[in-house]
N, C-alpha and C positions, 0 to 999 in steps of 0.2 A: 506492502501499499503507499503511498505518495502522500508525506509531509506535508506538500505544498500543491495547489492550485492556482489555477487562474483560466477567467474566463471572459470571453468577448460581447459583453451586446450590444446590437446597432438597432435604432429603436427611429423608424419614417415617423411622419407627421399626426398618420392611426397611431401608432403608438402599436400596429404591428412588431412584434420583437424576431433577430434572426440574433443564434445564439452560439457562438464558436470556442469550443473546445481550446485547451494547447495542449502541445506533447512535445517533447527535448527535441532540442533542435539534433542534428546528423550531427556524427562525431564526437559529441558528448558520453564521454563515463556515466552512469549511472549516478554517480555523488556529484555530479555538477549540477548549476541547478539552475542553467543558461533550458529555456524553454519559449517555443514559439507555439501561435498559430493555423492549427491543423485545417485544412482543406474541406471541411465538411462542417455542416450545421444544422442546425435546428429551428424553427419556425414557430414563433404562438400568432396565434390571429387578433387581434386587436380585437377590448371585448373582453377582456381575460378577467375571472375575480382570484384575488391575493392565494387561494391551493390549488389555483391552475396556474401561476407564477412559474410559483416554491415547488408543484413539479417540477415543472420545465427545466428552472434554475438545476432540479436535481440530472436531471439526462444532462445538460448539459456537463456539469459536473461532472458525471460517472465517463463523459467520451473524453474524459481525459487521457491522456499516455494512451491510446487504441492503436496510436499507427505511429510509424516513425518519419515525419513529410522530410521532401524530397526538395530540393534545388526547382525543378519543375514543378512541384505545384502549385497551380494557380489557385491564393487566397479565397478564403472560403466565401467574403462579398463580393470578389469579383463571379466567382460560380454562382451565385447568386442575382445579384445585375447583370452577367452576361461582360459588364465592361474593362477594358485594361486599362490596367494602373488603378492604381488604389485612391486619386485623388479623384479621380472623376466614376469609382465604383462606390465613395463612403459620400460620397452629392447628391443633396437632400435626406443626410441620414445623420443621428446625434449616436451617441455613443458611451457604455457607460465599463467601466472595468470592473474584474470583480475577483481578490483577489480571498482563497481558502489556506487559512495553517492551520495543522492538527494543535490542537490547542488556545491554539490564539483564535480560532474563528473568522468571520469575512469581512472583508474592507471592500466597499464599493468608493468607486475613485470617479467622480463626476467628468466627462473629461471635452475640451473643446478644441474648435480646428487654431490651426497655428497658421495664421498668412504668413510668415515666416518661412516655412517649410512647406510649400506648393501642395495646402489641403492636409495634413497630418496634422492629430490628435497629438493634446498634449494635455496634461492634469490639470486638472484647474484647482491653481498655487493656492495651498494650504487648505482645501475642502479633503476628504477622506471620513464615513461615513467607516464606524464601528460595528458588529455586529456578535457578540462573543455570548458566551454562558459566562457564570459567575467562577464556576468551577469546571472541570470536562465531567463532570457528573450531575449537570445539571442541563439540560436540555433548551433548549432556544424554544423560547415562548412562539406557537401559530403564526405565522402570519410577519414573522418581526424582519420576516428577508423580504416581502414582497409592500413592509412599510418603509425598508432604506432605498430601497428602488427611486422608489419613489419621490423620498428627498430628492436621491440625487439626478432625477428626471425634473422636480423644480428646480435647482440651483443651476442645472445649465439649459432651461429658460428665461430663468431669470437671467443670467451674462447674456442672453441671444437679447434676450430685452434693452436691454443696454447699450 
């Protein structure tokens, strides 16, 4: 079992979600922590409730490390949109990066487009939403991950309006 996983959640104006799991970068040894997005994705149509969102999140996290990506792989978001180039493929999407660490829980990082770097996303400075149990023996409350995701989307909306 992996001690750390991360996923990318892209969403459009209707709040339809595209979830992308991570995998180990080719050539790294098992102890190395370098990861990259896999070329697979999961979709969740808009109108989902908290339970549906959390099931979706679980599926995306469960797909982490299920394959070793190659340099020939098209990114998942390019596969989904059918567009070449990351900037073109992500145009019209917002993005939340979510990491999970054993014993620490989940961290949601709302991302924004960095105009200096050809449409690449960067974390919104100083903003992260952490969801963690008080100890390893207390489960997360139902709906906590969905609430954190909605908060991350609100931060992105506020940045985009300013």
